[in-house]
C-alpha positions, 0 to 999 in steps of 0.5 A: 463543195471543198473536201476535208480529209485529215491524214495526220493528228496530233499524237501521230504528228508528234511521233513524226517530229520526234523521229525527225529530230533522230534522223537529223542528228544520225550524221556525225558532222550534225552533232556540233554546229547544227543550224536549223532554218524554218522556212517563213511561215510553213516551216516556223513551227516545225523548225522550233518543234524539231530544235526542242525535240533535238535538245531533249534528245542530244542535250544541246539546242541547234542554232534556230533561225528562220528564212523569209525567202520572197526576195528569191522567188521566181514565181511571183508569189509573194506574201507580207512576212517577217524578216529573216532571223538568223542567229548564226553565221551559217559558214562551215555549218550543217544547215537544215532547212525545214518546210512544212510541205514540199511540192513543186520545189520552188519554195526550197529553191528559193530558200537555198539562193537565201542560205547561199546569200548568207555564207557557205555552209559546210553541207545544206540538208531539207526537212519536210514533214510532207513531201507531196510530190509533183516537182517542177525542179529537182529537189529531194528532202533528205527527211521527210516525215511523210510521202503523201502523193496528190494531184494538182487539184489538192491542197495539203493543209497543215495546221501545227504550232510551235508547242504540241496541241490536240488541234494539230492536223494534216489534211487533204482539201480538194474541191469537188466537182 
């Protein structure tokens, strides 16, 4: 039997997205030439929401794109995902890679490889809604919505659409013995 424990609901996720958007805009170099790149599947909806919130706060929408990192993975996990959509040359720009959950660091390592193949950004930062720990690689998000320590037997399930909805939630799923 799988247990389902809800950690965050729609209202709290909305507040977290607003806080993350403010944090992304805080550094001086983030005011111009900002590019948000959502990692395909998990980071897409979060990147869309962050872009909308950044536009609302700063009056200017960041460039928004999406990364398919399958070619860069080292763990033989592949998914059928749409191709990457990169709207601008990333060279010389501040790139924020966005994903819903940071776990082992392997997805982000692949995303970093994908971004550097696109050009040479002035900086690359990482934004995650959830940091669940248990890294296998030395990867640390710059912007984190919530730190949620987990075990390897647990899974973090994020239900998030491009637009806020009452069904948005973050939950921990665990198989009970």
